[in-house]
C-alpha positions as CSV (number, residue, x, y, z in Angstrom):
1,X,0.0,0.0,0.0
2,X,2.8,2.4,0.9
3,X,4.7,1.5,-2.3
4,X,1.6,2.3,-4.4
5,X,1.2,5.6,-2.6
6,X,4.9,6.4,-3.3
7,X,4.6,5.4,-6.9
8,X,1.5,7.5,-7.3
9,X,3.3,10.5,-5.8
10,X,6.2,10.0,-8.1
11,X,3.9,9.8,-11.1
12,X,2.3,13.1,-10.0
13,X,5.7,14.7,-9.6
14,X,6.8,13.4,-13.0
15,X,3.5,14.7,-14.6
16,X,4.1,18.1,-13.0
17,X,7.6,18.2,-14.3
18,X,6.5,17.3,-17.8
19,X,3.7,19.9,-17.7
20,X,6.1,22.6,-16.7
21,X,9.2,21.5,-18.4
22,X,10.9,24.8,-17.7
23,X,10.5,24.5,-13.9
24,X,12.1,21.6,-12.0
25,X,10.2,19.9,-9.3
26,X,11.9,19.8,-6.0
27,X,11.4,16.6,-4.1
28,X,12.7,15.8,-0.6
29,X,12.6,12.6,1.5
30,X,12.8,12.3,5.3
31,X,13.7,9.0,6.9
32,X,11.2,9.0,9.8
33,X,12.7,5.9,11.5
34,X,16.1,7.6,11.7
35,X,14.5,10.9,12.8
36,X,12.7,9.1,15.7
37,X,16.0,7.4,16.7
38,X,18.5,10.2,16.3
39,X,16.6,13.5,16.8
40,X,17.4,15.4,20.0
41,X,13.7,15.7,21.0
42,X,13.3,11.9,20.5
43,X,16.4,11.2,22.7
44,X,15.1,13.6,25.4
45,X,11.7,11.9,25.3
46,X,13.3,8.5,25.7
47,X,15.4,9.7,28.7
48,X,12.3,11.3,30.2
49,X,10.4,8.1,29.9
50,X,13.2,6.1,31.4
51,X,13.4,8.4,34.4
52,X,9.6,8.4,34.9
53,X,9.3,4.6,34.7
54,X,12.6,3.4,36.2
55,X,11.3,3.1,39.8
56,X,8.3,1.0,38.7
57,X,10.4,-1.1,36.5
58,X,12.8,-1.8,39.4
59,X,9.9,-2.6,41.7
60,X,8.6,-5.1,39.1
61,X,12.1,-6.7,38.8
62,X,12.3,-7.0,42.6
63,X,8.8,-8.6,42.7
64,X,9.7,-11.0,39.9
65,X,12.8,-12.1,41.9
66,X,10.8,-12.5,45.0
67,X,8.3,-14.6,43.1
68,X,11.0,-16.8,41.7
69,X,12.6,-17.2,45.1
70,X,9.3,-18.2,46.7
71,X,8.6,-20.7,43.9
72,X,12.1,-22.3,44.2
73,X,11.7,-22.5,48.0
74,X,8.3,-24.1,47.7
75,X,9.7,-26.7,45.3
76,X,12.7,-27.4,47.5
77,X,10.7,-27.7,50.7
78,X,7.6,-29.4,49.2
79,X,8.6,-32.9,50.5
80,X,9.5,-31.8,54.1
81,X,6.6,-29.4,54.9
82,X,3.1,-30.3,55.9
83,X,0.2,-30.4,53.4
84,X,-1.5,-27.3,55.1
85,X,1.8,-25.3,55.0
86,X,2.4,-26.3,51.3
87,X,-1.2,-25.3,50.4
88,X,-0.8,-22.0,52.2
89,X,2.5,-21.2,50.4
90,X,0.9,-22.1,47.0
91,X,-1.9,-19.7,47.7
92,X,0.5,-17.0,48.6
93,X,2.6,-17.7,45.5
94,X,-0.6,-17.6,43.3
95,X,-1.7,-14.4,44.9
96,X,1.7,-12.8,44.4
97,X,1.8,-14.0,40.8
98,X,-1.6,-12.4,40.1
99,X,-0.4,-9.2,41.7
100,X,2.8,-9.3,39.6
101,X,0.8,-10.0,36.4
102,X,-1.6,-7.1,37.1
103,X,1.2,-4.6,38.0
104,X,3.2,-5.7,34.9
105,X,0.2,-5.2,32.6
106,X,-0.6,-1.8,34.2
107,X,3.1,-0.8,33.8
108,X,3.1,-1.8,30.1
109,X,-0.2,0.1,29.4
110,X,1.1,3.2,31.2
111,X,4.4,3.1,29.5
112,X,2.9,2.6,26.0
113,X,0.4,5.5,26.6
114,X,3.2,7.9,27.7
115,X,5.5,6.7,24.9
116,X,2.7,7.5,22.4
117,X,2.2,10.9,24.0
118,X,5.9,11.7,23.8
119,X,6.3,10.4,20.3
120,X,3.3,12.5,19.1
121,X,5.1,15.6,20.4
122,X,8.3,14.6,18.7
123,X,6.4,14.0,15.4
124,X,4.6,17.3,15.7
125,X,7.9,19.1,16.1
126,X,9.5,17.2,13.2
127,X,6.5,18.0,11.0
128,X,6.7,21.7,11.8
129,X,10.4,21.7,11.0
130,X,9.8,19.8,7.8
131,X,7.2,22.3,6.7
132,X,9.5,25.2,7.5
133,X,12.3,23.7,5.5
134,X,9.9,23.0,2.6
135,X,8.7,26.6,2.6
136,X,12.2,28.1,3.0
137,X,13.8,26.0,0.3
138,X,10.8,25.8,-2.0
139,X,10.2,22.1,-2.1
140,X,7.2,20.9,-4.1
141,X,6.9,17.7,-2.2
142,X,8.5,16.0,0.8
143,X,7.9,12.4,1.4
144,X,8.3,10.8,4.8
145,X,8.5,7.2,3.5
146,X,10.3,6.0,0.4
147,X,11.5,2.6,-0.7
148,X,14.6,4.0,-2.2
149,X,15.9,7.6,-2.0
150,X,19.2,9.0,-3.2
151,X,21.2,11.1,-0.8
152,X,20.5,14.0,-3.2
153,X,16.9,14.2,-2.1
154,X,17.3,13.0,1.5
155,X,16.8,16.0,3.8
156,X,16.8,14.0,7.1
157,X,20.1,15.6,8.2
158,X,18.7,19.1,7.7
159,X,15.7,18.2,9.8
160,X,17.9,16.6,12.5
161,X,20.1,19.7,12.7
162,X,17.0,22.0,12.9
163,X,15.6,19.9,15.7
164,X,18.9,19.9,17.5
165,X,19.0,23.7,17.3
166,X,15.7,23.9,19.0
167,X,13.6,25.0,16.0
168,X,9.9,24.4,16.2
């Protein structure tokens, strides 16, 4: 589907260049994957998320270690403890496991929601910078996805520099 969209846009650009043979069509391409990986706002968002969720992540890791320890102790002691004690430990272990699963699910949901919020802000900034570059340098079309793009039309570095300089 993306390939068809890209081909259609190229056909439109080619048709525009044929229609106005005297005026060259300026096309730019931005590598969004690279932008989301290397842009200063993307890195800042990642660090913000790590700081925000590191405490909960550590708590989950500690709870998982506790769960594993309890399970190993129950297996090791199963033959020497009473049936009532074994049943009690199994209930505690099951209860702790349910709590762990619930907290882990909530953690993932919260993290995904915050990541989406942060990425939306980064994409919004990147789109404003891309639009500004397009207007300043008089691009006719800027694609954010392309199967193949030569370095001649790739403006990702310009966008990265503008984002690093704190532009919109």
